[in-house]
C-alpha positions as CSV (number, residue, x, y, z in Angstrom):
1,M,-22.8,9.8,21.8
2,Y,-23.4,7.4,19.7
3,S,-21.3,4.4,21.2
4,A,-24.3,2.6,22.5
5,Y,-26.1,3.2,19.8
6,F,-23.9,1.1,17.6
7,G,-22.7,-1.5,20.1
8,L,-19.1,0.3,20.6
9,T,-17.1,-0.2,23.6
10,E,-15.1,2.7,22.9
11,N,-14.8,6.0,20.4
12,P,-13.1,4.0,17.4
13,F,-11.8,7.6,15.5
14,A,-10.5,9.1,18.7
15,L,-7.2,11.4,17.5
16,T,-5.2,10.0,20.2
17,P,-1.9,7.9,18.7
18,D,-3.2,4.8,20.8
19,P,-1.1,1.9,19.3
20,R,-4.1,-0.4,19.7
21,F,-6.0,1.4,16.8
22,L,-2.8,0.9,14.7
23,F,-3.3,-0.6,11.3
24,L,-0.9,-2.3,10.1
25,S,-0.6,-1.4,6.0
26,Q,2.4,-2.9,4.1
27,R,3.9,0.7,4.2
28,H,3.2,0.9,7.8
29,K,4.8,-2.5,8.4
30,E,7.9,-1.2,6.0
31,A,7.8,1.9,8.1
32,L,8.1,0.0,11.8
33,A,10.6,-2.5,10.2
34,H,12.8,0.6,9.2
35,L,12.6,2.2,13.0
36,L,13.2,-1.1,14.5
37,Y,16.0,-1.4,12.7
38,G,16.9,1.8,14.0
39,M,16.7,0.2,17.6
40,G,19.2,-2.6,16.6
41,E,22.7,-2.7,17.3
42,K,23.8,-1.3,14.0
43,G,20.8,1.0,13.9
44,G,22.7,4.2,13.5
45,F,20.8,7.6,12.2
46,V,17.4,6.2,10.6
47,L,14.8,9.1,9.2
48,L,11.0,8.4,8.8
49,T,8.7,11.5,7.1
50,G,5.5,11.4,6.5
51,E,2.6,13.9,5.2
52,V,0.4,15.0,8.1
53,G,-2.0,12.4,9.8
54,T,-0.2,9.5,8.0
55,G,0.2,7.7,11.4
56,K,3.6,8.4,12.5
57,T,3.1,9.1,16.2
58,T,0.6,6.1,16.2
59,L,3.8,4.1,15.0
60,C,6.3,5.5,17.2
61,R,4.1,4.8,20.4
62,S,3.7,1.4,18.9
63,L,7.5,1.2,18.7
64,L,7.7,2.2,22.3
65,E,6.1,-1.4,23.3
66,Q,8.3,-3.0,21.4
67,V,11.5,-1.6,22.6
68,P,14.3,-5.0,23.1
69,E,15.6,-5.9,26.2
70,G,18.7,-3.4,27.1
71,V,17.8,-0.7,25.2
72,E,17.3,2.7,27.0
73,V,15.1,5.2,24.9
74,G,14.7,9.1,25.6
75,L,11.5,10.7,23.4
76,V,11.8,14.6,22.6
77,L,8.0,15.4,21.5
78,N,9.0,18.7,21.3
79,P,11.6,19.9,19.3
80,K,11.5,23.9,18.9
81,Q,14.3,24.1,21.4
82,T,17.2,25.7,21.1
83,A,20.6,23.3,21.5
84,L,20.9,23.5,25.0
85,E,17.5,23.0,25.8
86,L,17.6,20.0,23.7
87,V,20.4,18.3,25.1
88,G,18.7,19.2,28.4
89,S,15.8,17.6,27.6
90,V,17.5,14.4,25.9
91,C,19.5,14.4,29.6
92,D,16.2,14.6,31.1
93,E,14.6,11.7,29.7
94,L,17.3,9.5,30.2
95,N,17.5,10.7,33.7
96,V,20.8,11.9,33.9
97,S,21.9,14.4,36.4
98,Y,23.2,17.4,36.2
99,P,23.5,21.2,38.1
100,Q,20.2,22.8,38.2
101,G,20.5,26.1,36.2
102,T,23.3,25.4,34.1
103,E,23.8,27.0,30.8
104,S,26.6,25.3,29.7
105,L,26.2,23.0,26.6
106,K,29.7,21.4,27.8
107,V,28.7,20.5,31.0
108,L,25.5,18.4,30.0
109,V,27.6,16.8,27.0
110,D,30.1,15.6,29.4
111,K,27.3,14.0,31.5
112,L,25.3,12.9,28.8
113,N,28.6,11.0,27.5
114,L,29.6,9.6,31.0
115,H,25.7,8.1,31.1
116,L,26.1,6.8,27.7
117,L,29.5,5.0,28.3
118,E,28.2,3.6,31.8
119,T,25.0,2.1,29.6
120,H,27.4,0.8,27.2
121,S,29.5,-1.1,29.9
122,K,26.5,-2.8,30.6
123,S,25.8,-3.9,27.2
124,G,23.0,-1.9,26.7
125,R,22.0,0.8,23.8
126,T,20.5,4.6,23.4
127,V,18.2,5.3,21.6
128,L,16.9,9.3,20.8
129,I,13.7,9.4,19.0
130,I,12.8,12.9,17.8
131,D,9.5,13.7,16.6
132,E,8.2,16.5,14.8
133,A,11.6,16.9,13.5
134,Q,10.7,19.2,10.7
135,N,10.5,22.0,13.7
136,L,14.2,21.3,14.5
137,S,16.4,24.6,13.5
138,V,19.3,24.2,11.7
139,D,21.6,25.1,14.6
140,V,20.0,22.7,16.9
141,L,20.1,19.5,13.8
142,E,24.1,20.8,14.1
143,Q,23.8,19.7,17.5
144,V,22.2,16.4,17.0
145,R,25.0,15.6,14.8
146,L,27.3,16.3,17.2
147,L,26.0,14.1,19.5
148,T,26.6,11.2,17.2
149,N,30.2,11.9,17.9
150,L,29.6,10.8,21.2
151,E,31.3,6.6,20.9
152,T,33.6,3.8,21.6
153,T,36.6,3.1,19.1
154,R,34.1,0.3,17.7
155,Q,30.4,1.5,18.7
156,K,28.2,4.4,18.5
157,L,26.7,5.1,21.8
158,L,23.7,7.0,20.6
159,Q,21.1,5.9,17.9
160,I,18.8,8.4,17.0
161,L,15.5,8.2,15.1
162,L,14.1,11.2,13.4
163,I,10.4,11.3,12.5
164,G,8.7,14.5,10.8
165,Q,6.9,15.7,8.0
166,P,8.3,15.8,4.3
167,E,9.8,19.1,4.8
168,L,12.6,17.4,7.2
169,Q,14.0,15.9,3.6
170,G,14.8,18.9,2.2
171,M,16.0,20.5,5.1
172,M,18.4,17.0,5.3
173,A,18.9,18.2,1.5
174,R,20.7,21.6,2.3
175,P,24.5,22.1,2.3
176,E,25.3,23.2,5.3
177,L,23.2,20.0,6.7
178,R,25.6,17.3,4.3
179,Q,27.5,16.1,7.7
180,L,24.2,15.0,9.2
181,G,22.5,13.5,5.6
182,Q,25.4,11.7,5.2
183,R,25.0,9.6,8.6
184,I,21.5,8.6,7.8
185,T,21.6,4.9,7.6
186,A,18.0,4.3,6.8
187,R,15.6,6.6,4.9
188,Y,11.7,5.9,4.8
189,H,8.5,7.8,3.4
190,L,5.4,7.1,4.9
191,S,2.6,7.4,2.2
192,P,-1.4,7.2,2.8
193,L,-3.6,4.6,2.6
194,L,-4.2,2.8,-1.1
195,P,-8.4,2.6,-1.5
196,N,-9.0,-1.1,-0.6
197,E,-6.8,-0.3,2.7
198,T,-8.5,2.8,3.6
199,A,-12.3,0.1,4.1
200,L,-9.9,-1.8,5.9
201,Y,-8.6,0.3,8.5
202,V,-12.1,1.7,9.0
203,Q,-12.9,-2.2,9.6
204,H,-9.7,-2.6,11.7
205,R,-10.7,0.3,14.4
206,L,-14.3,-0.9,14.4
207,D,-13.4,-4.1,15.4
208,V,-11.0,-2.7,18.3
209,A,-13.9,-0.4,19.5
210,G,-16.0,-3.7,19.8
211,C,-18.0,-3.8,16.4
212,K,-17.8,-6.7,14.7
213,R,-20.3,-5.7,11.9
214,E,-20.3,-3.1,8.8
215,L,-21.0,-0.2,9.5
216,F,-20.3,1.7,6.1
217,S,-21.2,1.1,2.9
218,R,-18.7,0.3,0.2
219,E,-20.1,3.3,-1.8
220,A,-19.7,5.4,1.8
221,L,-15.9,4.0,1.8
222,R,-14.8,4.8,-1.5
223,L,-16.2,7.8,-0.8
224,T,-14.6,8.4,2.6
225,H,-11.4,7.6,0.6
226,K,-11.6,10.1,-2.4
227,L,-12.3,12.7,0.4
228,S,-9.7,12.0,2.7
229,G,-6.7,10.9,-0.2
230,G,-5.9,8.0,2.3
231,V,-4.9,10.2,4.9
232,P,-5.4,8.1,8.6
233,R,-6.6,11.6,10.1
234,L,-8.4,12.8,8.1
235,I,-10.4,9.5,8.0
236,N,-11.0,9.5,11.4
237,I,-12.8,12.6,11.4
238,I,-14.5,12.0,8.4
239,C,-15.7,8.4,9.6
240,D,-16.8,9.9,13.4
241,R,-19.0,12.3,12.0
242,A,-20.8,10.4,9.8
243,L,-21.4,8.0,12.6
244,L,-23.0,10.9,14.6
245,G,-24.9,11.5,11.9
246,A,-26.2,8.2,11.3
247,Y,-26.9,8.1,15.0
248,A,-29.0,11.2,14.5
249,K,-30.9,10.1,11.7
250,Q,-31.4,6.9,13.2
251,R,-29.8,5.6,10.9
252,D,-28.3,1.5,11.1
253,R,-25.8,2.0,8.5
254,V,-23.8,5.0,6.8
255,D,-24.2,5.4,3.2
256,K,-22.9,7.7,0.6
257,G,-25.2,10.6,1.0
258,L,-24.4,10.6,5.0
259,M,-20.6,10.1,4.5
260,R,-20.7,13.2,1.6
261,K,-23.0,15.5,4.0
262,A,-20.4,14.5,6.9
263,A,-17.1,15.4,4.6
264,S,-18.7,19.1,3.5
265,E,-19.0,19.6,7.7
266,V,-15.8,19.0,8.2
267,T,-13.5,19.2,5.2
268,G,-15.1,21.4,2.9
269,Q,-15.0,18.5,0.3
270,G,-18.7,17.4,0.5
271,Q,-21.4,18.6,-2.1
272,P,-21.5,22.3,-3.5
273,S,-24.3,24.4,-2.0
274,G,-27.8,24.7,-3.6
275,H,-26.1,28.8,-4.7
276,R,-23.0,27.3,-6.1
277,R,-24.9,24.6,-8.1
278,L,-27.0,27.1,-9.1
279,M,-23.7,29.2,-10.5
280,I,-22.4,26.2,-12.2
281,W,-25.5,25.0,-14.3
282,A,-25.7,28.9,-14.9
283,L,-22.1,28.7,-16.5
284,V,-22.9,25.2,-18.3
285,V,-26.0,26.7,-19.6
286,L,-24.0,29.8,-21.2
287,V,-21.2,28.0,-22.6
288,L,-23.7,26.2,-24.6
289,M,-25.8,29.1,-25.5
290,L,-22.3,30.6,-26.9
291,L,-21.1,27.5,-29.0
292,A,-24.6,27.4,-30.6
293,A,-24.7,31.3,-31.5
294,G,-21.0,31.2,-33.1
295,W,-20.5,28.1,-34.6
296,K,-21.4,28.9,-38.2
297,F,-19.2,32.3,-38.0
298,L,-16.1,30.3,-37.0
299,P,-13.5,30.9,-39.9
300,W,-13.1,27.4,-41.1
301,W,-16.5,26.0,-40.9
302,G,-18.0,27.9,-44.1
303,S,-14.9,25.8,-46.1
304,V,-15.8,22.4,-44.2
305,E,-19.2,23.2,-44.9
306,N,-18.7,24.1,-49.1
307,V,-17.1,20.8,-49.1
308,L,-19.7,18.4,-47.7
309,E,-22.9,20.0,-49.8
310,D,-20.5,19.9,-53.1
311,P,-22.5,17.2,-54.8
312,K,-19.0,16.3,-57.3
313,E,-16.9,16.1,-53.5
314,A,-19.6,14.2,-52.0
315,Q,-18.8,11.0,-53.8
316,M,-15.5,11.5,-52.3
317,P,-14.2,10.0,-48.9
318,R,-14.0,13.3,-46.3
319,Q,-10.9,12.3,-45.8
320,A,-9.6,13.3,-49.6
321,A,-12.3,16.0,-50.4
322,V,-11.3,18.2,-47.3
323,A,-7.9,17.7,-47.9
324,E,-8.6,19.2,-51.6
325,R,-10.3,22.0,-50.5
326,I,-7.3,23.0,-48.2
327,G,-4.6,22.3,-51.0
328,K,-5.3,21.4,-54.4
329,D,-1.4,21.2,-55.0
330,A,-1.4,18.1,-53.0
331,P,-4.2,15.8,-53.4
332,P,-4.3,12.6,-51.2
333,K,-4.1,9.1,-52.8
334,P,-7.0,7.1,-51.4
335,T,-6.6,4.9,-49.1
336,P,-5.6,1.1,-50.1
337,E,-8.3,-1.2,-49.2
338,L,-7.3,-4.2,-47.2
339,Q,-7.2,-7.4,-48.7
340,E,-9.8,-9.7,-47.9
341,G,-9.3,-12.0,-45.0
342,K,-5.8,-10.4,-44.0
343,V,-5.5,-9.4,-40.1
344,V,-3.5,-6.6,-39.7
345,T,-0.5,-7.0,-37.5
346,P,2.2,-4.8,-36.3
347,E,4.7,-7.2,-38.6
348,N,2.5,-7.1,-41.5
349,L,1.4,-3.0,-41.0
350,G,3.9,-1.4,-43.3
351,D,2.9,-4.1,-45.9
352,V,-0.5,-2.8,-46.3
353,V,0.3,0.9,-45.9
354,T,3.3,2.0,-48.0
355,E,5.4,5.6,-46.7
356,E,4.1,7.0,-49.8
357,E,0.4,6.3,-49.8
358,A,0.3,8.1,-46.3
359,I,-2.4,10.4,-45.4
360,P,-0.7,14.4,-45.5
361,S,0.1,15.5,-42.2
362,Y,-1.9,18.8,-42.7
363,E,-5.0,16.4,-43.3
364,P,-7.6,16.8,-40.9
365,V,-8.1,13.9,-38.5
366,V,-11.8,12.2,-39.1
367,E,-12.6,9.6,-36.4
368,E,-12.9,6.0,-37.9
369,A,-13.3,2.7,-36.9
370,P,-9.8,1.4,-35.5
371,L,-8.1,-1.4,-36.7
372,R,-8.1,-4.8,-35.3
373,I,-4.7,-5.5,-34.4
374,S,-4.1,-9.2,-34.0
375,G,-2.7,-9.8,-30.1
376,G,-3.7,-6.1,-28.5
377,P,-4.9,-5.6,-25.3
378,V,-8.0,-7.9,-23.9
379,K,-10.0,-6.2,-22.1
380,L,-11.4,-7.7,-18.2
381,D,-15.1,-6.1,-18.6
382,K,-15.5,-7.6,-22.0
383,L,-14.1,-10.9,-20.5
384,L,-16.6,-11.0,-17.9
385,R,-19.5,-9.8,-19.3
386,D,-19.3,-12.4,-22.7
387,R,-18.5,-15.3,-20.4
388,S,-15.6,-16.1,-22.7
389,V,-13.7,-17.3,-20.0
390,K,-14.9,-19.8,-16.8
391,T,-14.9,-17.3,-13.5
392,D,-16.8,-19.7,-11.4
393,R,-15.8,-20.5,-7.8
394,E,-15.1,-24.5,-8.7
395,T,-13.0,-23.9,-11.2
396,A,-10.8,-21.3,-10.4
397,F,-9.9,-23.5,-6.8
398,A,-9.3,-26.8,-8.9
399,T,-6.7,-24.5,-11.0
400,L,-5.2,-23.5,-7.7
401,F,-5.0,-26.7,-6.6
402,R,-3.5,-27.9,-9.8
403,Y,-0.4,-25.5,-9.3
404,W,0.1,-27.3,-5.8
405,D,0.2,-30.9,-7.5
406,S,-3.1,-31.7,-6.0
407,E,-6.2,-32.1,-7.6
408,W,-9.9,-31.1,-6.2
409,P,-11.5,-34.2,-7.2
410,D,-15.3,-33.6,-5.6
411,P,-16.0,-29.7,-5.2
412,S,-19.6,-30.4,-5.0
413,G,-19.0,-32.5,-2.1
414,T,-16.0,-30.6,0.1
415,S,-15.2,-27.1,0.2
416,P,-11.6,-26.1,-1.0
417,C,-10.8,-25.1,2.6
418,D,-11.8,-28.2,3.9
419,Y,-10.1,-30.5,1.5
420,A,-6.5,-28.3,1.2
421,S,-6.2,-29.7,5.0
422,Y,-5.8,-33.5,3.4
423,V,-3.4,-32.4,1.2
424,A,-1.0,-31.0,3.8
425,L,-2.3,-27.3,3.0
426,R,-3.7,-24.8,4.8
427,C,-6.1,-21.9,3.8
428,A,-6.3,-18.2,4.7
429,S,-8.8,-15.7,3.9
430,S,-8.5,-12.1,3.9
431,K,-8.6,-8.7,2.5
432,G,-5.7,-7.1,1.4
433,N,-3.6,-5.1,-2.1
434,W,-1.5,-6.1,-4.6
435,T,1.6,-5.3,-2.1
436,G,0.2,-7.5,0.6
437,L,-0.4,-9.9,-1.9
438,C,3.2,-10.1,-3.1
439,H,4.6,-10.1,0.8
440,L,2.2,-13.6,0.8
441,N,3.6,-14.9,-2.4
442,R,1.7,-17.6,-3.1
443,P,-1.2,-18.2,-6.5
444,V,-4.1,-16.5,-5.0
445,V,-8.1,-16.8,-6.1
446,L,-9.2,-13.3,-6.2
447,D,-12.9,-12.1,-5.5
448,L,-14.2,-9.8,-8.4
449,I,-17.8,-8.1,-8.2
450,D,-19.0,-6.5,-11.4
451,E,-21.5,-3.3,-11.9
452,T,-24.6,-6.7,-11.3
453,K,-23.5,-7.7,-8.2
454,E,-22.2,-11.3,-9.2
455,H,-19.2,-12.5,-7.7
456,H,-16.1,-13.9,-10.2
457,Y,-13.7,-15.9,-9.3
458,V,-10.1,-15.8,-10.7
459,L,-6.8,-17.5,-10.0
460,A,-4.0,-15.1,-10.3
461,T,-0.7,-16.9,-10.8
462,S,1.8,-13.9,-11.3
463,L,2.7,-10.1,-10.2
464,E,5.1,-8.7,-12.1
465,E,5.5,-4.9,-13.2
466,G,2.1,-4.0,-12.8
467,D,0.7,-6.4,-14.7
468,V,-1.4,-9.6,-13.6
469,T,-1.5,-13.0,-15.0
470,L,-5.0,-15.1,-14.5
471,D,-5.3,-18.8,-15.3
472,F,-9.1,-19.6,-16.2
473,G,-8.3,-23.1,-16.3
474,D,-8.5,-23.3,-20.2
475,K,-6.3,-20.3,-20.8
476,Q,-4.1,-17.5,-19.3
477,I,-4.3,-13.8,-20.0
478,T,-2.2,-11.0,-18.8
479,L,-4.0,-7.8,-18.1
480,P,-2.5,-4.5,-16.5
481,R,-3.7,-4.4,-12.8
482,S,-5.5,-1.4,-13.4
483,E,-8.1,-3.7,-15.4
484,L,-9.1,-5.6,-11.7
485,E,-9.1,-2.8,-9.6
486,P,-12.6,-1.9,-10.8
487,Y,-13.9,-4.7,-9.9
488,W,-11.9,-6.5,-6.8
489,F,-11.9,-5.0,-3.1
490,G,-9.4,-6.7,-1.6
491,D,-11.2,-10.3,-0.9
492,F,-8.8,-13.1,-1.7
493,T,-8.2,-17.0,-0.7
494,L,-4.6,-18.7,-1.0
495,F,-3.3,-22.0,0.4
496,W,0.0,-22.5,1.8
497,K,2.1,-25.1,3.3
498,A,1.1,-26.3,6.6
499,P,3.9,-27.6,8.8
500,P,3.8,-31.0,10.2
501,F,1.6,-31.1,13.2
502,K,-1.9,-29.6,13.8
503,A,-1.1,-26.4,15.9
504,S,-2.1,-23.4,14.0
505,L,0.1,-20.9,16.8
506,L,3.0,-21.4,18.9
507,K,3.7,-19.2,21.5
508,E,6.0,-19.1,24.2
509,G,5.8,-21.6,27.3
510,D,4.5,-24.1,24.5
511,R,6.9,-27.5,24.4
512,G,6.9,-30.6,22.3
513,P,8.3,-32.0,18.9
514,D,6.3,-29.2,17.3
515,I,8.9,-26.7,19.2
516,L,12.0,-28.9,18.0
517,W,10.1,-28.0,14.2
518,L,10.4,-24.6,14.5
519,R,13.7,-24.5,15.8
520,A,14.9,-27.0,13.1
521,Q,13.6,-24.4,10.5
522,L,14.9,-21.1,11.8
523,D,18.7,-23.0,12.0
524,R,18.1,-23.3,8.2
525,V,17.1,-20.1,7.6
526,E,19.4,-18.7,9.8
527,G,22.0,-21.0,8.3
528,A,23.0,-22.5,11.4
529,S,24.0,-26.5,10.7
530,P,22.7,-28.8,13.2
531,E,25.8,-29.7,14.5
532,S,27.5,-26.2,15.0
533,G,26.2,-26.5,18.5
534,R,24.6,-22.6,18.2
535,E,21.3,-24.3,20.8
536,P,20.5,-27.3,22.5
537,A,17.6,-29.2,20.9
538,N,15.5,-27.7,23.6
539,P,11.6,-28.5,23.3
540,L,10.6,-25.4,25.5
541,F,9.6,-22.1,23.3
542,D,11.4,-20.2,26.1
543,A,12.3,-16.4,26.2
544,S,15.7,-16.9,23.8
545,L,13.6,-18.7,21.0
546,K,11.6,-16.1,20.8
547,K,14.4,-13.4,20.4
548,R,14.5,-15.6,17.5
549,V,11.4,-15.7,16.3
550,M,10.5,-11.5,16.5
551,S,14.1,-11.0,14.3
552,F,12.6,-13.1,12.1
553,Q,9.6,-11.7,11.9
554,R,11.1,-8.3,11.6
555,A,13.5,-8.7,9.1
556,N,10.2,-10.1,6.9
557,S,7.7,-7.3,7.5
558,I,5.9,-9.0,10.3
559,N,4.2,-7.8,13.6
560,P,7.5,-8.6,16.0
561,D,4.8,-10.5,18.7
562,G,6.9,-13.5,19.2
563,K,4.3,-15.8,18.5
564,V,4.5,-18.5,15.3
565,G,1.0,-18.1,13.4
566,E,-0.3,-18.0,9.9
567,Q,2.0,-15.2,8.9
568,T,5.0,-16.4,10.4
569,F,4.4,-20.3,8.5
570,I,4.1,-18.7,5.2
571,Q,7.0,-16.5,5.6
572,L,9.4,-19.4,6.4
573,N,8.5,-21.6,3.7
574,T,9.2,-18.9,1.4
575,A,12.9,-18.1,3.3
576,L,13.2,-22.0,2.5
577,K,13.0,-21.5,-1.0
578,D,10.9,-24.6,-0.9
579,P,10.7,-25.5,-5.0
580,S,7.6,-27.5,-4.2
581,I,5.8,-24.1,-3.5
582,P,4.5,-21.8,-6.1
583,L,5.3,-18.2,-6.0
584,L,3.1,-15.2,-7.2
585,C,5.9,-12.8,-7.8
586,R,9.2,-14.2,-8.5
587,S,11.0,-10.7,-8.6
588,T,11.0,-10.2,-4.9
589,Q,13.1,-13.5,-4.5
């Protein structure tokens, strides 16, 4: 209905599991890598779980488009069957002929075994995928386990991928299914999208549907994540309804108000109704009235009030006065004064306040100004507000060049990305999250936006155990990542070491010295010496080289399309462990 209005070629938020719309967040990449592993020669039994709507079925559809050569796949979408029916469904999927109307499980298994042996004799493999596997009964799961007993002396004849909701994990933990649980070689739980990924997910679907502009405000996307919990299916439902609302009101963009209204219509989590708001305010007013009426009748109020009104005790510190009124037998000693000019640190804190001078445990807590502890936590908002560090673009990129042992001589005349090409570097700018940055594993300039919409550029040089180290050119500061998250919306720029040629993409059919270079890099990664004779020096990017590239991509959580682009070049550099390349997350190495 709204596609033509917004210039879309199709509905970007349809609920069908179309692989074209698959957004590969870091977790989705890892999940896909596990499924591809399950299809490999040593895949065995693989378990993928995830909450409803997180994209498991879409991943499965994408997997079917990447089936390696020589692999036969059977897909069971309706597992709510008896053991006999399930084996019959597997035979149907694999085109195994059997007598019509048979009710013998042995006949079906024997026919299936002959088919698997025939496939194995042709150097092929057979993979069974069962979607919605949480609907399998215990008896049927036991039959699935028995199917894995079909084997030769050296290899299983049937590799099985189970895809289901989280309760499938609980089923596998049952004592009666322990034999099946012990055969699972890989498990992965697919979690919802992160806040930054939700925005990227929405824009990705709009891009696929032919829209390159932003149809949702940043505030609307934040609210979408909050209301959907990062679950892709709920994001689709809410965004679809929001675009319909924008179309009805003839708006060019979805704002926070439209998004809240759309969410309230489809999920019930939007703005409360007028009657509900009235009830909430009435309850708040009632509580305040009760507090105001009953405050002085509380049993402890009179004691404290008398203390504060006693002229003699008014001269005492409040802590000592209240403590003396509570227990005359144990009056506290006055808090010792700090020596003038002395900074309190964790090391000398015991010298300033001794154990005997500590305030008694029964003493009421009185809020006072906190002690300034040297080396205490630094707040990013204070750094940005006070401008005590440099956050301009030129300083951030000049510092980044120094990490690559280069200098940016003329920031005013040449952009950092243009100058990078002069020093054998290439520039990558994108949106992502902390996990994605660790995967790229290079020092990165983050684009931060404060409350006044001003941009600040900071260089992140280390990500370790929830902390990020920032280099502001003249000082380095380590902060919790949570300090940056209110200001960072995923935008980043990094440098990576360029190959010794100008091409930015190598693909099947290309020919020349660039391909010889690629073969040499893969040989080094795979540990093959040049004289091993593994493969002749062929300057053509042929089918066998494509398989090697795809294998490398799967091992490094890259979409295995067989094309060598920016992501693959970066991971090749990392795999070769070049000491001249600065790393962001050394713990991943």
